[in-house]
N, C-alpha and C positions, 0 to 999 in steps of 0.2 A: 415502357407504356405501349399498349397495343394501338395501332392506327386503324383508321376506317378501312384502309386497303387490306390490312391483315385480317380484319373481321370478315370482309367480303370473301377473301380467299378461303377462310376457314369454313364457310358455309356453301361454297360453290361446288363442292364435291357432289357428283351425281347421286351417290348412294345416300348422302345426307339429304339431298333434295327430295328423294323418294320418301324418306322417313318423315320429312316435314309435311309432305302432301297427305300422309296417312293420318286421318283424324284421331286414330286410337293410339298413335305413337307418343310415348312419354317424352321423346326428345323434343317435341313441340314446346313443352314447358321449359326445358333447359335452354332451347334456342331463343325463346322469348326473353329469358333473362340475359343471354349473351347480347342480343340485339339492343335491349334497353341500355346496357352498359356502353354500347357503341353509339347510342343516340344522342340527341341534342341535350344541352345542359340547362336550357330554360333560364338563362341568366339575364335575359332582357327585362327591362322595366316597361311600365305603361307607355312611355314615350316611344318605345320601339314597336308598338302594335301596328300591324298592317291588316288591310282588309282583303279577304279572299272570298270570292263568290263561287259557290258550287251549284251549277245549274241543275234543274230538275232532269233526271235521267242520265246524269253524268256517270261515267265509269270510274272505278277506283284509279285506274291509270291516269285518266284525265284530271282527276282531283289531285293526284300526286304531282302532276306537271304544274298545276296552278300553285300548289304549296311550295314547290321548289323554285318557281319563277319569282315568288315573293320572299324567298329566303327564310321561309318558316322551317323547312327541312333542308338539310345540306347533303343528304345521301339518298336520292330518290329510290334507288334499287333496294338498298337495305330497308328503308322505311316500308317499301311495298311488301317485302317478305314479312316484316314485323306486323304490318296491318292485317295481312291475310292470316297470320298465326292468331291474331286476336279476333278473327271472324268478321272483319270489316267489309270484305269483298262484296257481299250482297246486302249489307245493311246500311249503306251510305245515305245520309240525310242531306238533302239539298238545303241551301240557304246562304246568307251572307254572314261570315264569321270574322271575328277580330282575334288574331293570334299575335304572339310576340315572335320576333325573329329568333330562330334557334329554339323554338318551343319544345318542351319535352314531348317525346313521341306518345307517351301514355295519355297526355292531356289532349293531343291532337286527335288520336283515335277515339278517345272517349267522347270528345265533342262531336266528331263527325258521325259516330255511331248512334248517339242519342239526340242529336240536334241541339246540344247544350251550348249556350253562348251565342246562338244566332242573333243577328242584329236586325233592327227595323229601320227602314228609310223614313225620314221625317223632313219634308220640304216646306220651307216658308218663303213665299214670294216677297219681293221688296214692297215696302210701303204699307204693310198690314198694321192695323191698330192692335193694341194689346188684347182686346176682347176677341179680335179675329184670330190672333195667334192661339188663344185659348181654344177656340173652336177647331182649329186645325189639329191641335194636340189631342183633343177629344176624339176626332174622327180618325186620325192616323195612328195614334198611340194608345187610345183608350184612357188617357189621363182626364179625370173629371175637370170640367171647365172651371168650376169654382175653386178647385184646389190649385190650379195653375195661376189664377188671378190672385189668390191669397199669397202664394209663394212670391209672385212678382211684386207684391206690395209689402212684403215682410221686412221691416227695417233691420232686424237682426241678420237676416240672410243677405240683404243688400250691403250691409257693412262688411260681411265676410267676403263678398264677391269683389270688393275693391272698386266699385263704380264711382266713388267720390261722395262727399257729404251733400252735394247738391242734387243727387239723383233720388227723388222721392219715391220712384218706382223703377222697375226694369224697362218701362216703356222707352223705346228708342235704342236700347242696348241689346235687344234680342236679335242677333245678326241674321239677316235673311240669306239663307243658303240651304243646301241639302245636307242633312246629318244622318249618321248611322249611330243609333243608340240601342241599348239592350232592350229586349222585349219587356213590356209592362214597366216602364220606368216610373218613378214617383215624380210629382210636379217639381219639387225642389231640384231634382237632378236635371230635368229638362231646362229649367231656368239657368242653372249653373253652366251646363254645356253651351248654351246659346250665348251667355254673357262672356264666357271664356273665349269663344270664337271672336266676339267683338274686340275684346282686349288684345287678342293675338294679332289683329289687324292694326291696332293702334301703334304708331311709330314715334320714337323720340323726336323726330323732325316735326311731327304734328303738334306735340306738346310745346315745342319751342315757338311754333307759329301761334298757338293759342296764347302763350304768355305775351307775345308782341301785340296781340289784339286786346289783351286784358279781359279775356272771356274765360268762363269756366267750361269744362268739357260738356256739362249738361246743357249750357246755352248753345254751344256749337252743335250738339246733337239735335237740339230743338230746331235750329235753323235748317240743318240738313234734312230733317224729316219733312219740313215744309217744302223744300226744294224737291225732294223725292216725290211728294204728292202732286206738285205742279207740273213737272216736266215729263213729257212723253218722247220728245225729240232730244236725244242725248246731248248734242252739241250746244243746246240752249242752257245747260245747267249753270255754267259759269256766269252767264249773262243774267239769269234769274237771280242768282246769288248776288250779283252786283247791284241789282235793283233793290234788294232787301238791305244790303249793307248801306247803300246810299240813303235809303229812307230812314234807317236807324240812326245814322249820323245826323240827319236833319230833324230828328224827333218826329218824323211823319208816321202815321199809322201804317202798318204793313198791308192791311186790307187783303188778306190772303183767304181765298175761298176754302181751301182745305181745313183751315182752323175752325171755320163755321161748321163744316161737316163733322169734325171731331167733337165740337160742342154738342151736336145732336146725338153723338154716340152711335150713329149708323150711317151707312152710305146713302146719300141723297142722289137721285137720278139727275137732278139739276138744282143749282143754288139760285133761288129767286130773291127778289128785293126783300120780301117779308122775312126770309130766312136770316138776313143780315142783322136783324134786330134781336136775335136770341140773346138772352142775358146769360153770359158765361165769361169767366176770365180768359177763356180760350178764343173768344171772338175778337179777332184783331181789327174788325171794323169799328168796334166800340172802345177798345183799349189799346193804347200805344205800346210800343216795344214788343218784345218776344212774349209768347204765351207762357204760362207757368212751367211747361215741360214739353217734351216731344209729343208729336201727334201720330207717330208711326215708327216703323223700323227702316232707317235709311241704309243704303248699301255704301260701299267704299267710294264709289264715284260721287255720290251726293255729299258724303263727308268731306271729300277733297274739294269739291266745288264750294262748300260753305267756308272752308279754310282759305281758299284762294279764288276770290271772285275776279271776274274779268275787269281790267282797268278801263271802265267805260262810265259815262255820266248818266246812264239811263235811270229813270225814276218810275217808269210805267211799262207794262206789257199786257198784251191781250193774245189769247190763243186763237189760231186759225183752225178751220175744220180738220186740217191734216195733222194737227198737234204741234206744229211749229208756232213760234211766237213772233209778234211784231213788237219791237221795243221802241220806246220814245223817251225824249228828254223833257219835253214840256207837256202840260195838260192838253193844250190845243192839238198837238201832234197825236196825243193819245186818243182824243175824241175822233180825230180823222181815221185813226187805225181801227177804232171800234166800228165806225160806219163802213169801212172797207171790209171788215170781217162779216158784218151783217149782210152786205151784198154777196159775199162768197157763200154764205149759208143759204140765202134765197136761191142763188144759182144752183147750188148743190141739190136742194130739194126739188127744183124744177127738173133737173136731169133725172131724178129718181121717180118722178111722177109720170105714169104711162100716158101717152097721147099728147105730151107737151114737148 
């Protein structure tokens, strides 16, 4: 069997090189066949796919370096000869590509020459509601908003995704991160990719912890989504979680402002007393226990905090202007903390007012 080294030696002869550079030479066709036989086998599966970015204005040599660094091609020099024989030198298309390791050279050249298989970046921040995820998908990917909402609420699709029988929608399971997806994906594909990422982060240890709590995964994600919405200062997550766990054990209402916002279906600049009266099963000021489902997309840190609350007796918290929370055990302590925060806000406004 011929080796890559033998192939390289076979075409390194200077006279052959001159023939290759001659666009009218028939040996170009023969050499292309030889190089294909020396090229990658393309045996990798989807799990072997790697991301390669070809910047705008990149040369073929720079592109080859990137492909070799990601193990898409394993003989850069030979691939360079083959790519030029195929006319890729001046027709390289920039973009983000997904290739298999050891990809067939013909596939790589075809993709880079036509821009075929380029990927789009899709970024979802933590804590977005499902309707907001749909807006992001429309803006970033061109996926119709209603199509994504329908896919995320499709019982047949949810059953295939393996989210569990308690997941009425994909709300809470659309993991917040940056994705690379094919150009113009369909809504069901976007939902599948995002829920697959959520499941990839789920560990057997977490399932064991859930069993000890006697909770379903949907309940856990629901609490994590509330924690995600409440916390701006990361170290507070486990303490906010503790407050909610403690209140649930005592059958106290959660009284979580983010659930009121979700009940309205839009972001409120501020939650007023009148807002706390909205009639909705998601309003935890009116209904005890967890709401019917998640209110947004939690990240791994919030999921972990919901699973492992801090071992503290707190039952109340109030947010300071800087985003940190004051935690209290008794209602009297909580009222004192509210007064302290009120004074902080007055002082902060005074510092911002000119002439005071």
